[in-house]
Residue frames as a rotation matrix with the C-alpha (Angstrom) as fourth column:
MET 1
-0.467 0.859 -0.209 30.93
0.683 0.200 -0.703 32.29
-0.562 -0.471 -0.680 15.83
MET 2
-0.113 0.398 -0.910 30.26
-0.231 -0.902 -0.366 35.59
-0.966 0.169 0.194 14.02
VAL 3
-0.850 -0.237 -0.471 30.70
-0.495 0.052 0.867 33.94
-0.181 0.970 -0.162 10.61
LEU 4
-0.774 0.521 0.360 27.65
0.491 0.852 -0.179 31.67
-0.400 0.039 -0.916 10.98
PRO 5
0.243 0.889 -0.388 24.99
0.211 -0.439 -0.873 34.34
-0.947 0.130 -0.294 10.16
PHE 6
0.030 -0.246 -0.969 26.96
-0.806 -0.580 0.122 35.39
-0.592 0.777 -0.216 7.12
VAL 7
-0.970 -0.232 0.078 27.21
-0.154 0.825 0.544 31.73
-0.190 0.515 -0.836 5.91
GLY 8
-0.352 0.919 0.179 23.48
0.603 0.369 -0.708 31.57
-0.716 -0.141 -0.684 6.38
PHE 9
0.346 0.423 -0.837 22.93
-0.278 -0.806 -0.522 34.73
-0.896 0.413 -0.162 4.35
ALA 10
-0.521 -0.596 -0.610 25.23
-0.788 0.062 0.612 33.31
-0.327 0.800 -0.503 1.60
GLY 11
-0.909 0.236 0.343 23.27
0.279 0.957 0.082 30.08
-0.309 0.170 -0.936 1.63
SER 12
0.053 0.977 -0.205 20.10
0.393 -0.209 -0.895 32.02
-0.918 -0.033 -0.395 1.33
ALA 13
0.084 -0.095 -0.992 21.48
-0.748 -0.663 0.000 33.86
-0.658 0.742 -0.126 -1.73
ALA 14
-0.879 -0.449 -0.163 22.51
-0.451 0.668 0.591 30.52
-0.156 0.593 -0.790 -3.22
ALA 15
-0.586 0.747 0.315 18.99
0.548 0.652 -0.524 29.10
-0.597 -0.134 -0.791 -2.56
ILE 16
0.272 0.675 -0.686 17.42
-0.173 -0.667 -0.725 32.14
-0.947 0.316 -0.065 -4.31
LEU 17
-0.242 -0.455 -0.857 19.62
-0.904 -0.216 0.370 31.57
-0.354 0.864 -0.358 -7.36
SER 18
-0.994 -0.108 0.014 18.70
-0.098 0.946 0.309 27.89
-0.047 0.306 -0.951 -7.47
GLY 19
-0.479 0.877 -0.038 14.96
-0.431 -0.197 0.881 28.73
0.765 0.438 0.472 -7.20
ARG 20
-0.259 0.368 -0.893 14.28
0.745 0.665 0.058 27.40
0.615 -0.650 -0.447 -3.71
ARG 21
-0.151 0.232 0.961 12.33
-0.206 -0.958 0.199 30.23
0.967 -0.168 0.193 -2.24
GLY 22
0.846 0.533 0.010 11.16
-0.133 0.193 0.972 28.47
0.516 -0.824 0.234 0.99
VAL 23
0.459 -0.783 -0.419 14.70
0.881 0.463 0.101 27.44
0.115 -0.415 0.902 1.84
ALA 24
-0.413 -0.667 0.620 16.00
0.578 -0.718 -0.388 30.91
0.704 0.198 0.682 1.14
LEU 25
0.222 0.567 0.793 13.41
-0.359 -0.709 0.607 32.54
0.907 -0.420 0.046 3.36
GLY 26
0.941 0.138 -0.308 14.06
0.200 0.508 0.838 30.11
0.272 -0.850 0.450 6.15
LEU 27
0.109 -0.974 -0.197 17.85
0.969 0.149 -0.199 30.56
0.223 -0.169 0.960 6.02
TRP 28
-0.362 -0.236 0.902 17.43
0.227 -0.961 -0.161 34.32
0.904 0.146 0.402 5.85
VAL 29
0.577 0.668 0.470 15.12
-0.321 -0.344 0.883 34.42
0.751 -0.660 0.016 8.93
VAL 30
0.830 -0.337 -0.443 17.45
0.554 0.582 0.595 32.12
0.057 -0.740 0.670 10.98
SER 31
-0.224 -0.959 0.174 20.51
0.886 -0.275 -0.373 34.18
0.406 0.071 0.911 10.00
LEU 32
-0.077 0.245 0.966 18.66
-0.097 -0.967 0.237 37.42
0.992 -0.075 0.098 10.92
ILE 33
0.895 0.445 0.038 17.76
-0.117 0.152 0.982 36.00
0.431 -0.883 0.188 14.32
GLY 34
0.508 -0.788 -0.348 21.33
0.860 0.488 0.148 34.82
0.053 -0.374 0.926 14.85
THR 35
-0.332 -0.592 0.735 22.68
0.550 -0.754 -0.359 38.29
0.766 0.285 0.576 13.89
LEU 36
0.298 0.523 0.798 20.29
-0.378 -0.703 0.602 40.00
0.877 -0.481 -0.012 16.34
ALA 37
0.960 0.070 -0.271 21.21
0.206 0.481 0.852 37.54
0.190 -0.874 0.447 19.15
LEU 38
0.107 -0.988 -0.115 24.90
0.973 0.128 -0.194 38.07
0.206 -0.091 0.974 18.63
PHE 39
-0.285 -0.141 0.948 24.34
0.135 -0.985 -0.106 41.86
0.949 0.098 0.299 18.59
ALA 40
0.690 0.618 0.376 22.40
-0.299 -0.230 0.926 41.66
0.659 -0.752 0.026 21.84
ALA 41
0.777 -0.454 -0.436 25.19
0.629 0.606 0.488 39.61
0.042 -0.653 0.756 23.46
HIS 42
-0.215 -0.929 0.301 27.86
0.901 -0.308 -0.305 42.09
0.376 0.206 0.903 22.31
ALA 43
-0.119 0.268 0.956 25.83
0.045 -0.960 0.275 45.24
0.992 0.076 0.102 23.05
THR 44
0.792 0.531 0.301 24.92
-0.278 -0.124 0.952 44.29
0.543 -0.838 0.050 26.63
ALA 45
0.463 -0.698 -0.545 28.40
0.827 0.562 -0.016 42.94
0.318 -0.444 0.838 27.66
THR 46
0.974 -0.222 -0.034 30.37
-0.186 -0.883 0.432 45.30
-0.126 -0.415 -0.901 29.89
LEU 47
0.456 -0.888 -0.058 33.98
0.044 0.087 -0.995 46.00
0.889 0.451 0.079 29.41
GLN 48
0.852 -0.222 -0.474 36.22
0.510 0.152 0.847 45.20
-0.116 -0.963 0.242 32.33
LEU 49
0.336 -0.749 0.572 38.62
0.295 -0.493 -0.819 48.13
0.895 0.444 0.056 32.03
ASN 50
0.706 -0.277 -0.652 41.10
0.634 -0.163 0.756 49.01
-0.315 -0.947 0.060 34.78
PHE 51
0.533 -0.539 0.652 43.04
0.242 -0.642 -0.728 52.23
0.811 0.546 -0.211 34.41
């Protein structure tokens, strides 16, 4: 699951190199939102630790 934003960022870089600016910006924004959503899910999860 965590690899999806990085694939999006790589696709964005490939789109930049091929000259497709709109696609690159779209992939970058979607990947950024995905990264922030995954961070929010991880940062707010509580650890179930029993000592």
